[in-house]
N, C-alpha and C positions, 0 to 999 in steps of 0.2 A: 500722444495721449498724456493729458494732464492728471497729475496726482489729485485725488479728491481731497479738498480741504475739510479739516473739522471745526467746526463752529461751537464756540462756548455759549451756553443757553442759561439766562435765569428766568425762572417761571415765577411769577407773583400771583398767588391764587391761594383761597382760602377753602377750595373745595378738593378733598383728598381724591374723590372719585374722577374729577376731571384731570388732576396731576398724574394719576395712574394711567388714565387713556392717552394723555399727552405723551408721557414719558415713553410708552410703548410705540409712538410714532417717531421717535427720535432714537435712530439706530447708533449705537456707540461708535460704528467707523465713520460716520459724518458728524456726530454731535458728541460734545464732551469738552469740559465737564458740564454736566446739566445739574445747577442747584434751584432748589424751591423754597420760597419763603411766603408766609400768608400775611405778612404786614408790610405795608409801604416804606415805613421807616427803616425796617432791615433790608428791604430790597435797595433802598438807596445807599447805606452804608455798605453793603456788598459791592455794589457798583463802583464806590470809591475805593474799595480796597482790591478789587480784582476786575481787569477789563473783561467785558463780554461782548460777543458778537451779536447776540439777540436776546431781546427782552420779549417776554409774553406776559401780558397783564390780562388775568381773567378776572373781571369785575363782578361783585365788589371784594374788597379785600377787608381785613378785620379792622384796620384802623383809618381807612378812607374808601372811597369809591374806587381809585385806581387810575381815574382817566388823568387826573393831575400829575401822577407819577408817569403815565406815559408821554404826556406832553412835556414834562419837565425833562426827561431822559431824551426824548427827541430833538428837543430844543437845543439843549446843552453839549450833545454829544453825536459821534456818528454810528451809533447803536441802530440795528433793524428793530423796530418795535411793531409789535402785533398787540391789538387790544381787542379783548372780546366782551361784548356789551349784550344786555338784554334787548331782544327784538323790538320791544315796545320804545327804547329810546336809541335805537340805532341811526336813525336819520339824524336826530338832533346832536348826537354826539359826534357822529362821521363828519358832518358839517364842519365842526370846529377843529377835529384831529387830522382831517386830509390835508388841510395847510402846514402842517408839521411833518407830513411824509410817513404818518402812521396808518399802517394797514389795519383797518377794524373790520371786524366780522360780528354779524349778529349771532345770538344764541337763542335757541339750540342751534348747533352746527353738525356737520357730519365729518367723518374721517377724511373723505377725499378732498373736500375744501380745505381742510387744516392742512393737509399732506401739500396741497398746491400752493397753499398760502407760506409754508414753510420753505418750499422751493424759491418762491419769488422773494421771500425774506433773504435767503442765501445769496440768490443773484444780485439783489441790491447791495447786500454787504460786500460782495466781491468787487462791485463796481464802486462802492465807496472806499474800500481799500485801495484800489487804483488810483484814485484822485487824490487820496491822502499821500501817496508815494510821489505823484507829480507836484502837488503842493509842497512836500519837503524838499524835493529838488529844486522847485523854483525858489525857495526861500534860501536854500543854500547858494544857490547863483547869484542872488541878489545880495547874500553877505559876502559873496566873494567879489562881487564888483564893488561894494562898498569899501571893502578891504583895499583893493586894489587902488581905487580912487584916494582913499586916505594916504597910501604910499606915495602916490604920485604928487598928491598936495605937499606932503613933507618935501619930498624933493625939489618941487617949486620953490618952497619957502626955504629951505636949507641949503639948495646949491643954485639958486637964482636961475633956475631954467623954465623954459615955456611948458605948457601942458603936453605939446606934442613931443618935446624932446624927453619928458619924463615918461611918457607912453612908451616912447622907443627903447628907452634905457630899461624899463621893467620887462618889455619883450625880450630885448637883447639878452639881458641877464638870464632869462628863464630859458631860451634857446641854449645859451652858451652851457649852463649848468645842469641842462636837460632837466629842469624842475618845472613845476607849475607856476603861473603867474601868481597865484596865491600865495605859495612858498616864497617867492622873492619879495612880494609886498610884506609878507610877516618878517622877513629878514630886514628889510628897510624900516619897517616901524621899529621893530625892536633895537635897531642900531641908532636911531634917531632918539628913542626914549632915554637911552643911557646918558 
């Protein structure tokens, strides 16, 4: 059985009644911290200062509609975004926001729909987190390959050996010293820097 994750939430809304209802749907065992602001500008500053898992935008906000905030954040980050818009503009706005992966709901809405949408946002955020970890792992592996290639190139230049010989030398040194090829490559690079 997995431990249940906790999701940090930023609510951008200028409707205190909505804020109260929404926060009642965010149990502290699953969601926290939960921050609320009524200006898009303040929401942007909070998003820079603190990482959030979920952004919920209830349009309109005091300083802008809120749709641009949702689009900007969805486009620039891996935060799961929910946008609530008036039913009269739902089709128009959702046609634009769906290409950014924004979950758009029409208002008025009901508790079950919001609860289901929150579960979908959490599932999406979990998937994004796994993808972020994989991407970081790939980036580390690419950096390691670049480092090893740089060490092999130095060996070829300084020692006048072939690429195959340099490759074998790095592998043998790693096995003999019981360390990683990355560590051996770092030592080779440091040795020839001096």
